[in-house]
N, C-alpha and C positions, 0 to 999 in steps of 0.2 A: 160813775168814772168821771174824772175832770176831763173836760173838753177845751180845746184851744178855739177860741172864736164862738159864735152864737149859732145854736141850733135854730132851725125855722120854727116859728111859732105863729099861733093864730092871732090876728089883731084884735083886740077888745077896746071898747069905749070907756074912757074914765069917766067917772061921775063928776059933773060939775065942771068939766073942760071941754074943749072943742077939738082935742087932739087924739089921734090913735095912739095907744100906748101898748107896747109889747116889750120883751126882753131886749130888744135892739134900740128902743129909743126911750127906755125908761129914765135915762138921765144917770148921774152918778149913784152909787150905792153907799149908805151911811151904815156904819158898824159901830155900835156903842158898847165899850168894853173889849180890852185888848189882850185879855187873859188867854186861858187854854182854848176855849172855843172861839172867842172872838178873832184871835189872830188867824185862826184857821179857815173861819168863815170868809174873813176879808180876803185871804188867799184864794179861796174858791172862786169868789167873783172876779178877782184880777186875773186868774187863770182863764176865766171864761171871757175875757176880753173887756171887762167893766173896768171904769175909773171908780176908785174907792176911796172914801174918807173914813179913817179909822180913829175914833175918839177914846181917850182914857184920861184919868185924872192928872198924871204927871208925865213929863218927858221921859224919865227913867222907865216907866212902864211901856211907853212907846217905843223906846230903843230896844227893850227886852223883846217886845212883840215882833219888830221887824227882824230882830236876830232869829227868833223862832220861825218867822216865815221863810228866811233863807235857808235854815237848817231843814225844815219840812220839805221845801223844794228840793233840796239835795237827796232827800230820802225818797221822794217820788221819781225824781230822775234816775237814781240807782234802780228802782223797780221797773223802769220803763213807762211810767204813767205821765210823764211830761218830758219834752225833749230840751235840749240845752238852750235853744233860742227862747223857749218859753220861760225856762227857769231865770234866765238873765233879765227878761223884760218885765216879769210880774212886779218886782219890788217898786219899779218906777211908776206903777199904775195905783200904788197906795200912798196917799198923803195922810199926815197925821195931824191931830190937833188935840189941845186939852180943853177945848170949849166947843160946846154945841152951837153957840150963838156965832154966826158969822161964818160957819163951815159948812152948813147944810143948805145954801141958796139953790144949788142946782141938783140937789138930791131927790130922786123919785121914789126911792124904795129904802127902807131902814129895817136893820135887825138889831134889836136891843139883846145884849148878851152879857150884862152885868150879873153878879151873884144873886142868889135866890132871896131877895129881900123885898116884900111887896111895897112898902113905903118908897123905898128907894126907886124902884120900877115906875111907880106911879109918878113920882116927881119928874123922872126921866121923860115919860110919855107927855107930860104937861108942857115940859121944855121943848121937846120934839114938835109938838102941835104949835107952839109959837114961832119956831124958827125954821120949819120946814115949808116948802111950798104947799099950797092947799090941796094939790093933786096927790101928794106923796102918801104912800101906803106904810102904816107904821106897824111892824111885826116884833114879837117878843120870842126869844129862844127859851123860854122858861120850860121847865119840866114840871113845875109845881102848881102854877096859877092858870087861873082862866082868863080868856079874852073878856069876860064881862068884868073881871076885876080891874082890868087895865083901861078899858075904853071910856069909862066916865072920866077919866083924868083929862080927856081931849074933847075938842069941839067937832071931831070927825069920827064917832064911833063907828061909822059904816066902813071906814079905811083901816080899822084896827083888827088884827088877827094874830093868834099864836102861830109860830112856825118853828116847832121844836126839832133842831138838828141833832143828830146822834153822834157821840164821840167815838173815834176820831173823824172829825167833820170832813176831813180831806181824803177819807178812805170809804166811808159809809154813806151810800146815797140817799138813804131815807131822810125825808123831812116830814113830820107829822104836822098838818095844817089844820087848826081847831077853830071852827067857825064859831062865833059869838051869836048872840041873839040879834045885834044890830048890823052884823058884818055883811056888806053887800056881795050880790053875785059877782059883781064886777072886780072887787077886791080879791075874791077867791080865784077868779080866772087870771088876773094880774099876777098874783102870787105864784100860781102854778106856771104860768108862762115864764116868768123871771127864773124860777127854779129849774124848770125842765131845760131853759136855755142854757144853764151850765152843767147839765148832765145829772141833776138830781132826780130823785122819785118822789115826788109830793103825794102823800095819801091825806084826803080830806075827811075830817070827822064832820058829820053833819049836824052834831050837837055836842056840847061841852060834856066831858067826861073825865073825872079825877084820875090822874095818871095816863089819861089818852089811851092809846091802844098798846104800844110797846111796854110801857112800865107796868101796866096791869098785868100783862102775860109774864113778863120778866119776874115781877115780884111774886106772883103766884108760884112760879118755879122755885124762887128763892125760899118762900114759906115751906114748900115741902122739902127741898134739900136740907134745910136746917131741922125740919122735924126728923128726918132720917138720922141726922147726927145726934139730936137730942135723945132719941129713943134708943141709941146704940145699935141701929141696924147696919150701919157702915161708918168708916171714918170719912172725914171731910176729904181726904186724898181720894178715896175710892169714888165718892160721890162726883167728884170733878172728873174722874178718869171715865166714869159712864157717860158723862155729857160729852167729853171731848172725843172718845172713840166710839161713842154710839150714836143716839138719836141727835147730837149737836151737829155732827157733819151732814147729816141729812137735812136738817133745818137751814142749811147755809144755801141749799139750792131748791127746796120745795118747803112750802109753807104746811102747818099741821093740817089745815083742812084739805089741802091737796093730797098730803100722805095718806090720810084716813079715807078720802075718796077711793083711792087705790085699794085699800084694805077692805073696804065695804062696811057700810054703816050698820047692817045688820050683825056683823061680828063685833064692831066697835060698841055698839049699844049693849051687848052682853057683858062686855068688859066694864063699861060705865056702871052698869047695875051692880056688879060685883065689887068694883074698886072705889067708886065715889064715897060710899059711907065710911071708908077707912082712911080717907085722905084727911089732911090737917086743915081745919077751918078756923083756927084760932085768930082772934083779932089783937092778940098782944105779942109783944116781942119775944124772940126765942130765949129760952133760959141760957143756953150757950152764949149768945150774943151779950145777954145782960152780964154774964159773969165776966166775959171778954172786956167790956166797957168798964167793969169796976176794977179790973187789974190794969187798965190803960193799954190794952191790947188793941190797937185801932187799925192794924193792917200796915201797910206800907209806909204810912206816914210816922208810925212809932217802931218800925222795925219787926213788929211781931203781930200776927193776926192768927189765922189757921196755919199759916206758913211762917217761917222766919225769913226776914227780908234784909239783904244788904244791898248796896249800889249795883254790884255785879248781877245779883238775881233779879233785880228790878228791870235793868237794862236788858237781860236776856228774855224775860217775858214780854217786854214792850217790843223787842226785835221780832220775836216769834209771832206776836199778834200782828205787827205791821207787814211781815212777810206773807202771812197766811191771807189777811185781807187784801193785800196787793194781788195774789194770785187768784182769789174769787173774783176781783175787780176785772181782771183780764179775762177770766173765763166768762164773765157775764157780758 
């Protein structure tokens, strides 16, 4: 849940400096990339009371990002997740720039949120290393790459870490923090403190893992969902209905290991022995997806995927997701 102001945090000592740093005295926050995730991440920090510098390549991109910030604040206000005073104050906490150089002098914590291009991210991390203060922690919102692939582009590998926010960043509290082989304990504690200070729920992976935690689980579910469709067991719509009206609702409030602790692992083990051998273990794409790609059926972006999409249908789905996630946020 987005919070106005800073939550109490534990002071930690920053490596190579003589100052205590926590979410209250981290300095400004830098966000690199003003797109779907970047503008929302910047807004999260501004709602949390931080001054933010938002970087993108063009003034047009930055103008669009600030329009998106205002629109998202309006949605949050409608849902009762921010008050009117906060919504009016937040845009003034975000300054924008088209250049990293000269904009990062007072930044103590950075989130890189550009698109998934490893060479681009490495160049950005090199630039950040040159232009950010020596104590600044550099994080990447990547969902594809490892900390160890980014840290060598800097002279501060101990202060580099993946911090993968989930979309929509203004409604989902999870941030997966992925420790690299050179990431210091101090960097992990600073990252946790900063994120917890704005109401996020950081989960720290103690070693690198492709897909982290969430995408490993999400794509395991996707593989089985596609297998059910490929084998003619059920339609795509029925698969989605099972998730939306069945175990998906339960997973919003209890994790799978919690749920099966209640069921009892003796019972679950019998089901595992029977079911696991029949589950899909393919390491290739689904035949259904391959055919869809050949037809150009890409989903919302082409107007056709498993479902037919027009502007009204897309808006309705996004509204449904927003309202449901906001309700869960209030419950939580």
